[in-house]
C-alpha positions as CSV (number, residue, x, y, z in Angstrom):
1,M,-59.9,2.4,-81.0
2,K,-59.8,6.1,-82.0
3,F,-59.7,7.2,-78.4
4,D,-56.8,4.9,-77.6
5,V,-54.8,6.2,-80.6
6,Q,-55.3,9.8,-79.6
7,K,-54.5,9.0,-76.0
8,L,-51.2,7.3,-77.0
9,Q,-50.2,9.8,-79.6
10,E,-48.8,12.8,-77.7
11,P,-46.3,11.0,-75.4
12,L,-45.2,8.7,-78.2
13,L,-44.6,11.5,-80.6
14,K,-42.5,13.3,-78.0
15,V,-40.3,10.3,-77.6
16,S,-40.2,10.0,-81.4
17,A,-39.1,13.6,-81.8
18,W,-36.3,13.0,-79.2
19,V,-35.1,10.0,-81.1
20,E,-35.1,12.0,-84.4
21,G,-32.9,14.6,-82.7
22,N,-30.4,12.2,-81.1
23,T,-27.2,11.9,-83.2
24,I,-26.3,8.5,-81.9
25,L,-29.7,6.9,-82.3
26,Q,-30.1,8.4,-85.8
27,A,-26.8,7.0,-86.8
28,V,-27.8,3.5,-85.5
29,K,-31.1,3.7,-87.2
30,N,-29.6,4.8,-90.6
31,A,-27.0,2.1,-90.3
32,F,-29.5,-0.7,-89.9
33,V,-31.6,0.6,-92.7
34,R,-28.6,0.2,-95.0
35,T,-28.3,-3.4,-94.0
36,I,-31.8,-4.3,-95.3
37,P,-30.8,-5.5,-98.8
38,F,-28.1,-7.7,-97.4
39,T,-30.3,-9.2,-94.7
40,V,-33.1,-9.8,-97.1
41,V,-30.9,-11.4,-99.8
42,G,-29.2,-13.5,-97.1
43,S,-32.5,-14.6,-95.6
44,F,-33.9,-15.6,-98.9
45,S,-30.7,-17.4,-99.8
46,N,-30.7,-19.4,-96.6
47,L,-34.4,-20.2,-97.0
48,I,-33.8,-21.5,-100.5
49,K,-30.8,-23.5,-99.4
50,M,-32.7,-25.1,-96.5
51,Q,-35.6,-26.1,-98.8
52,I,-33.2,-27.7,-101.3
53,D,-31.2,-29.4,-98.6
54,A,-34.4,-30.8,-97.1
55,L,-35.5,-32.1,-100.5
56,I,-32.1,-33.8,-101.1
57,K,-32.2,-35.3,-97.6
58,N,-35.8,-36.4,-97.5
59,Q,-35.9,-37.8,-101.0
60,G,-32.4,-39.3,-100.9
61,I,-31.5,-37.4,-104.1
62,D,-28.0,-37.5,-105.4
63,N,-27.9,-34.8,-108.1
64,A,-24.9,-32.6,-108.8
65,I,-27.0,-29.8,-110.2
66,L,-29.2,-29.5,-107.1
67,T,-26.1,-29.8,-104.9
68,N,-24.4,-26.9,-106.8
69,I,-27.6,-24.8,-106.6
70,S,-27.7,-25.4,-102.8
71,N,-24.0,-24.4,-102.6
72,L,-24.6,-21.3,-104.6
73,F,-27.3,-20.0,-102.2
74,G,-25.0,-21.0,-99.4
75,Y,-22.3,-18.8,-100.8
76,L,-24.8,-15.9,-101.0
77,G,-25.9,-16.5,-97.4
78,N,-22.3,-16.5,-96.2
79,A,-21.5,-13.3,-98.1
80,T,-24.5,-11.4,-96.5
81,L,-25.7,-12.7,-93.2
82,G,-22.4,-14.5,-92.7
83,I,-20.6,-11.2,-92.5
84,V,-23.4,-9.0,-91.2
85,A,-21.3,-7.8,-88.3
86,I,-18.7,-6.4,-90.7
87,I,-21.5,-4.7,-92.7
88,V,-22.8,-3.2,-89.4
89,V,-19.3,-1.9,-88.5
90,F,-19.0,-0.1,-91.8
91,S,-22.6,1.1,-91.8
92,S,-22.8,2.3,-88.2
93,A,-19.4,3.9,-88.3
94,Y,-20.1,5.8,-91.6
95,S,-23.5,6.9,-90.4
96,Y,-22.1,8.2,-87.1
97,A,-19.2,9.9,-88.9
98,I,-21.6,11.7,-91.2
99,E,-23.8,12.8,-88.3
100,L,-20.7,14.2,-86.5
101,K,-19.4,15.8,-89.6
102,H,-22.5,18.1,-89.7
103,K,-21.2,19.8,-86.5
104,E,-18.8,22.7,-87.1
105,K,-16.3,21.5,-84.5
106,N,-15.8,18.2,-86.5
107,E,-15.1,19.9,-89.9
108,R,-11.7,18.1,-90.1
109,L,-13.3,14.6,-89.6
110,N,-13.0,12.4,-92.7
111,P,-16.0,10.0,-92.7
112,I,-14.2,7.4,-95.0
113,I,-11.1,7.3,-92.8
114,A,-13.3,7.1,-89.7
115,T,-15.2,4.1,-91.2
116,L,-12.0,2.3,-92.1
117,L,-10.6,3.0,-88.6
118,A,-13.7,1.5,-87.0
119,L,-13.1,-1.8,-89.0
120,S,-9.5,-1.8,-87.8
121,A,-10.6,-1.2,-84.2
122,Y,-13.0,-4.1,-84.4
123,F,-10.3,-6.5,-85.6
124,V,-8.1,-5.3,-82.7
125,M,-10.9,-6.7,-80.4
126,V,-11.3,-10.1,-82.3
127,P,-9.2,-13.1,-81.2
128,N,-6.9,-14.2,-84.1
129,N,-7.3,-17.8,-83.2
130,V,-10.0,-20.0,-84.6
131,N,-10.0,-22.2,-81.5
132,Y,-10.0,-19.2,-79.1
133,L,-12.7,-20.8,-76.9
134,D,-10.5,-23.8,-76.0
135,S,-7.3,-22.8,-74.3
136,K,-5.9,-26.3,-74.6
137,A,-6.6,-26.6,-78.4
138,E,-4.0,-26.0,-81.1
139,I,-3.6,-22.4,-82.1
140,I,-5.0,-22.0,-85.6
141,E,-4.4,-18.4,-86.9
142,G,-7.5,-16.9,-88.3
143,F,-10.8,-15.5,-87.1
144,A,-13.9,-17.4,-86.0
145,S,-16.9,-16.8,-88.2
146,S,-19.1,-16.0,-85.1
147,F,-17.5,-12.6,-84.9
148,F,-18.7,-11.8,-88.4
149,S,-22.3,-13.1,-88.2
150,Y,-25.2,-12.0,-86.1
151,E,-23.4,-13.1,-82.9
152,G,-20.8,-10.3,-83.5
153,M,-23.3,-7.5,-84.3
154,F,-23.5,-6.0,-80.8
155,T,-19.7,-5.9,-80.4
156,A,-19.4,-4.6,-83.9
157,L,-21.9,-1.8,-83.3
158,I,-20.3,-0.8,-79.9
159,V,-16.7,-0.8,-81.2
160,G,-17.6,1.0,-84.4
161,M,-19.5,3.8,-82.8
162,I,-16.9,4.3,-80.0
163,A,-14.0,4.3,-82.5
164,V,-15.6,7.0,-84.5
165,A,-16.4,9.1,-81.4
166,L,-12.8,8.8,-80.2
167,F,-11.5,9.6,-83.7
168,A,-13.6,12.8,-83.9
169,R,-12.4,13.8,-80.4
170,F,-8.7,13.3,-81.3
171,T,-9.1,15.2,-84.6
172,R,-10.1,18.2,-82.6
173,S,-6.8,18.0,-80.7
174,K,-3.8,20.2,-81.4
175,F,-1.6,17.1,-81.3
176,T,-1.8,16.3,-85.0
177,I,0.5,16.4,-87.9
178,K,0.4,19.8,-89.6
179,M,0.7,19.9,-93.4
180,P,1.1,22.9,-95.9
181,G,-2.0,24.3,-97.3
182,N,-1.1,23.4,-100.9
183,V,-1.0,19.7,-100.2
184,P,-3.8,17.7,-102.0
185,Q,-6.8,17.0,-99.7
186,N,-6.5,13.2,-99.7
187,V,-2.8,13.4,-98.7
188,F,-3.6,16.0,-96.0
189,D,-6.3,13.8,-94.5
190,S,-4.1,10.8,-94.5
191,F,-1.2,12.4,-92.6
192,F,-3.5,14.5,-90.4
193,S,-5.2,11.3,-89.3
194,L,-2.0,9.4,-88.4
195,I,-1.9,10.4,-84.7
196,P,-5.6,10.2,-84.0
197,I,-5.8,6.7,-85.6
198,S,-2.8,5.5,-83.6
199,E,-4.4,6.8,-80.4
200,V,-7.7,5.1,-81.1
201,L,-6.2,1.7,-82.0
202,L,-3.9,1.9,-78.9
203,I,-6.9,2.4,-76.7
204,F,-8.7,-0.6,-78.1
205,G,-5.5,-2.7,-77.9
206,V,-5.2,-1.8,-74.2
207,L,-8.9,-2.6,-73.7
208,R,-8.4,-6.0,-75.2
209,I,-5.5,-6.8,-72.9
210,V,-7.5,-5.7,-69.9
211,I,-10.5,-7.9,-70.9
212,Q,-8.2,-10.9,-71.4
213,S,-6.5,-10.2,-68.0
214,L,-10.0,-10.5,-66.5
215,G,-10.3,-14.0,-67.8
216,Y,-12.4,-13.3,-70.9
217,V,-11.2,-14.3,-74.4
218,S,-13.1,-11.5,-76.1
219,L,-15.4,-8.6,-75.6
220,L,-18.2,-10.7,-77.1
221,Q,-17.7,-13.3,-74.5
222,M,-17.5,-10.8,-71.7
223,I,-20.8,-9.1,-72.8
224,S,-22.5,-12.5,-73.0
225,E,-21.2,-13.7,-69.6
226,V,-21.7,-10.4,-67.7
227,L,-24.9,-9.0,-69.2
228,I,-26.8,-11.7,-71.0
229,K,-26.2,-15.0,-69.1
230,P,-27.3,-13.8,-65.6
231,L,-30.6,-12.6,-67.1
232,L,-31.3,-16.0,-68.6
233,T,-30.6,-18.4,-65.8
234,V,-34.2,-18.0,-64.7
235,G,-35.7,-21.5,-65.3
236,T,-38.2,-22.8,-67.8
237,G,-41.5,-21.6,-66.6
238,L,-43.7,-18.7,-67.8
239,P,-41.8,-16.0,-65.9
240,A,-38.6,-17.2,-67.6
241,I,-40.3,-17.1,-71.0
242,I,-41.5,-13.6,-70.5
243,I,-38.0,-12.4,-69.4
244,V,-36.4,-14.0,-72.5
245,I,-39.0,-12.5,-74.9
246,L,-38.6,-9.1,-73.3
247,L,-34.8,-9.2,-73.6
248,Q,-35.0,-10.4,-77.2
249,Q,-37.4,-7.7,-78.2
250,I,-35.4,-4.9,-76.6
251,L,-32.3,-6.0,-78.4
252,W,-34.1,-6.2,-81.7
253,F,-35.6,-2.7,-81.1
254,L,-32.0,-1.5,-80.8
255,G,-31.2,-3.1,-84.2
256,L,-29.5,-6.2,-82.8
257,H,-30.5,-9.8,-83.6
258,G,-32.2,-10.6,-80.3
259,F,-32.8,-14.2,-81.1
260,N,-29.3,-15.1,-82.0
261,I,-27.8,-13.2,-79.1
262,V,-30.2,-14.6,-76.5
263,W,-30.7,-18.1,-77.9
264,G,-27.0,-18.9,-77.9
265,V,-27.2,-18.8,-74.1
266,V,-30.7,-19.9,-73.3
267,S,-30.6,-23.0,-75.5
268,A,-28.4,-24.7,-73.0
269,F,-31.3,-24.5,-70.5
270,W,-34.3,-24.9,-72.7
271,L,-33.4,-27.2,-75.6
272,P,-33.0,-30.3,-73.5
273,V,-36.6,-29.9,-72.2
274,F,-37.9,-29.9,-75.8
275,L,-35.6,-32.8,-76.9
276,E,-36.8,-34.8,-74.0
277,N,-40.4,-34.2,-75.0
278,V,-39.6,-35.2,-78.6
279,A,-38.0,-38.5,-77.5
280,K,-40.9,-39.3,-75.0
281,F,-43.5,-38.7,-77.7
282,A,-41.6,-40.7,-80.3
283,E,-41.5,-43.6,-77.9
284,T,-45.1,-43.5,-76.5
285,Q,-47.0,-41.6,-79.2
286,S,-48.9,-40.0,-76.4
287,F,-49.1,-36.5,-75.0
288,A,-49.5,-37.8,-71.4
289,G,-46.7,-36.6,-69.2
290,I,-45.4,-34.2,-71.8
291,S,-44.3,-30.9,-70.3
292,I,-44.4,-27.5,-71.9
293,A,-41.1,-26.7,-73.6
294,P,-40.4,-23.0,-73.2
295,N,-38.6,-22.7,-76.5
296,T,-41.8,-23.6,-78.4
297,M,-43.6,-20.8,-76.5
298,T,-41.0,-18.2,-77.4
299,N,-39.9,-19.4,-80.9
300,V,-43.3,-20.6,-82.3
301,Y,-46.3,-19.0,-80.7
302,A,-44.8,-15.7,-79.4
303,M,-43.0,-15.0,-82.7
304,I,-45.5,-15.8,-85.5
305,G,-43.9,-14.6,-88.7
306,G,-40.6,-13.8,-86.9
307,S,-39.5,-11.8,-83.9
308,G,-42.3,-9.5,-82.6
309,A,-45.0,-11.7,-84.2
310,T,-44.8,-9.5,-87.3
311,F,-47.1,-11.6,-89.5
312,G,-50.0,-9.9,-87.7
313,L,-48.3,-6.5,-88.2
314,I,-47.9,-7.2,-91.9
315,I,-51.6,-8.0,-92.3
316,A,-52.5,-4.9,-90.3
317,M,-50.4,-2.7,-92.6
318,L,-52.1,-4.1,-95.6
319,I,-55.5,-3.3,-94.1
320,F,-54.9,0.1,-92.6
321,T,-52.5,1.7,-95.1
322,R,-53.4,3.3,-98.4
323,K,-52.4,2.2,-101.9
324,G,-49.1,3.7,-102.9
325,E,-47.9,4.5,-99.4
326,K,-44.4,3.3,-98.4
327,E,-45.6,1.1,-95.5
328,R,-48.1,-0.7,-97.8
329,E,-45.3,-1.5,-100.3
330,V,-43.1,-2.7,-97.4
331,A,-46.0,-5.0,-96.2
332,K,-46.4,-6.4,-99.7
333,L,-42.7,-7.1,-99.9
334,A,-42.7,-8.7,-96.5
335,L,-45.8,-10.9,-96.8
336,I,-44.2,-14.0,-98.4
337,P,-41.0,-13.9,-96.4
338,G,-43.1,-13.4,-93.3
339,C,-44.9,-16.7,-94.0
340,F,-41.5,-18.4,-93.5
341,G,-40.5,-16.4,-90.4
342,I,-38.3,-13.9,-92.3
343,N,-39.2,-10.4,-91.1
344,E,-36.1,-8.2,-91.7
345,P,-38.1,-6.3,-94.5
346,V,-40.6,-5.1,-92.0
347,I,-38.3,-4.7,-89.0
348,F,-35.9,-2.4,-91.0
349,G,-38.3,-1.2,-93.7
350,L,-41.2,0.1,-91.6
351,P,-39.0,0.6,-89.5
352,I,-39.5,-0.9,-86.1
353,V,-35.9,-0.4,-85.1
354,L,-35.7,2.7,-82.9
355,N,-39.3,3.7,-83.8
356,P,-40.9,4.7,-80.5
357,L,-44.4,4.5,-82.0
358,M,-44.0,0.7,-82.5
359,F,-42.1,0.0,-79.2
360,I,-45.2,-0.9,-77.1
361,P,-46.8,-3.5,-79.5
362,W,-43.3,-4.8,-80.3
363,I,-42.8,-5.7,-76.7
364,V,-46.4,-6.5,-75.7
365,V,-47.7,-8.6,-78.6
366,P,-45.2,-11.6,-78.4
367,I,-45.6,-11.7,-74.6
368,V,-49.4,-11.8,-74.9
369,N,-49.0,-14.6,-77.5
370,A,-46.8,-16.6,-75.2
371,V,-49.0,-16.2,-72.1
372,I,-52.1,-17.3,-74.0
373,A,-50.3,-20.2,-75.6
374,Y,-48.9,-21.3,-72.3
375,V,-52.2,-21.2,-70.5
376,V,-54.3,-23.0,-73.1
377,T,-51.5,-25.7,-73.4
378,S,-51.4,-26.1,-69.6
379,L,-55.2,-26.5,-69.6
380,G,-55.0,-29.2,-72.3
381,W,-57.0,-27.3,-74.9
382,V,-54.0,-27.4,-77.2
383,V,-51.5,-30.3,-77.6
384,P,-47.8,-29.6,-76.8
385,L,-45.4,-29.2,-79.7
386,V,-43.4,-32.5,-79.8
387,V,-41.9,-32.9,-83.3
388,L,-38.4,-31.8,-84.2
389,N,-39.2,-30.3,-87.6
390,S,-36.9,-28.7,-90.2
391,G,-38.2,-25.2,-89.6
392,N,-38.6,-24.7,-93.4
393,E,-42.4,-24.8,-93.5
394,P,-44.8,-21.8,-93.7
395,I,-46.4,-20.7,-90.4
396,F,-49.5,-22.8,-90.1
397,I,-48.0,-25.9,-91.7
398,S,-45.1,-25.6,-89.3
399,T,-47.3,-25.7,-86.2
400,W,-49.3,-28.5,-87.7
401,V,-46.1,-30.6,-88.1
402,L,-44.7,-29.5,-84.7
403,G,-48.0,-30.6,-83.0
404,A,-47.7,-34.1,-84.5
405,F,-50.3,-33.3,-87.2
406,H,-53.0,-32.2,-84.7
407,I,-55.2,-29.3,-85.6
408,S,-55.3,-27.5,-82.2
409,P,-51.9,-25.8,-82.6
410,V,-53.0,-24.5,-86.0
411,I,-56.2,-23.1,-84.6
412,L,-54.3,-21.5,-81.8
413,T,-51.9,-19.9,-84.3
414,F,-54.7,-18.6,-86.3
415,V,-56.4,-17.1,-83.3
416,L,-53.1,-15.5,-82.2
417,V,-52.6,-14.0,-85.6
418,V,-56.1,-12.4,-85.5
419,L,-55.3,-11.0,-82.0
420,D,-51.9,-9.7,-83.2
421,I,-53.6,-7.8,-86.0
422,I,-56.0,-6.2,-83.5
423,M,-53.2,-5.3,-81.1
424,Y,-50.9,-3.8,-83.9
425,A,-53.7,-1.9,-85.7
426,P,-53.9,1.2,-83.4
427,F,-50.1,1.7,-83.7
428,V,-50.1,1.2,-87.5
429,I,-52.8,3.9,-87.7
430,L,-50.8,6.2,-85.5
431,N,-47.6,5.6,-87.4
432,Q,-49.4,6.4,-90.7
433,R,-50.8,9.6,-89.3
434,Q,-47.3,10.7,-88.4
435,E,-46.0,9.7,-91.8
436,R,-48.8,11.5,-93.7
437,A,-48.3,14.6,-91.6
438,A,-44.6,14.6,-92.3
439,D,-45.3,14.1,-96.1
440,Q,-47.7,17.1,-96.1
441,L,-45.2,19.3,-94.3
442,M,-42.5,18.4,-96.8
443,A,-45.0,19.2,-99.7
444,H,-45.8,22.6,-98.2
445,S,-42.2,23.4,-97.6
446,A,-41.4,22.5,-101.2
447,E,-44.0,24.9,-102.5
């Protein structure tokens, strides 16, 4: 293991140094780190709400207090994960503006105004009709919530960063409103930004018209139709599963919610297979003739503990990090949420996002899990997953329920977790070496 770590260390550290020096990537990385408290609060709120709703439904409870508690956590979920795209607009735009402000040529750039401009630019690109997807439906003025949740994150990130870049470019132009030197700074910034703001918003307005003239109702739909959908019309076999996992993991590595972006398209192809298996098993109570549903390979076995199979990573961090180190504290915080498939604390807290040292296992581990699960299920060593469960249960209980209370899916899950720990371990060690070296360098420079 030591040899493998040393062999991997030099090229990965070079890539890591390049990422650290890239203004755009650092802005994205910092932006998503700032979203951690909102995503964690939202994830916990949704988890609690799901548990309460499941209790009310399964037990037939009619209790106003429980209903209000469920509503309370629903409000918290809507105010965090429900508007995470808006949070990303603010965070990414502000981070990028701060990075650009460090350059002497952008000394007249106001980060707050740039951030507010990014939000305005995003709303220029959002259809102001709730029924925007149905051209024949009645026009209801407003904004569809999908543009504010995880579905809109990619569009929000792209628009926010481009808006700030354009704003910075236009503030360097001579074509701006000049003000006397004795004018208060906030007044100067406001009038100075008038023309650059107008130019940026006009550009996005024209872009929206062009997108609509091409037959797309929004930039979000165009990205989905042009980039995502063609990659996912690949069938339901093992090659399709690997492609979907690869795409999900790359999107997550860039800080985007890979599952939400990909699953919105792939569910149309994969969910019917699983539902057919559920119906067939419910009727026959037999696994005979049950096919392998690709969604169970990707969403259950490949992603134990959440995207990237991070439950094994959390355990590896607890084993290979020292007491008091940041990564160990992150692992302790992420352990309980990870049991329920909530892994934002480790994705953004380690971080995994834009961390070249973790890119290889982040991609490889879930693919290995899926391949192993597919093979052993095909051989009949493990029963297919055939129960439509609530998704609220902890990891091993969930696979027990999904497998119609058979033990083989639980054993497979346990084996995969152990394998995940082994695969993540060298990279956790390498990441810790880099962190400790950076800490020692800071300590020496402080002396």
